[in-house]
C-alpha positions, 0 to 999 in steps of 0.5 A, a space after each residue: 607386377 607386385 600386389 599392394 601390401 595394404 591390399 594383402 593386409 586387408 585380405 588377411 584381416 578380412 579372412 581372419 575376422 570371418 573364418 577366425 583362421 590364424 595368420 600362419 594359415 592365411 599366409 600359407 594360402 596361394 594368392 589366388 586362393 586368398 583372394 578367392 576366399 576374400 571374394 567368397 566372404 564378400 558375396 556371403 556378407 552382401 547376400 546376408 545383408 540383402 536378406 535382412 
């Protein structure tokens, strides 16, 4: 099974936007690590939005 290219691009953009990491740094992450960072960012954003 392959991971959708569009999904990878979304994860990269999401992590880069929130953490200000370089493309190279993000691409160096293992898939599961990159996915976990994206999930953690989403949880932080959701929590911050709910606290408003």
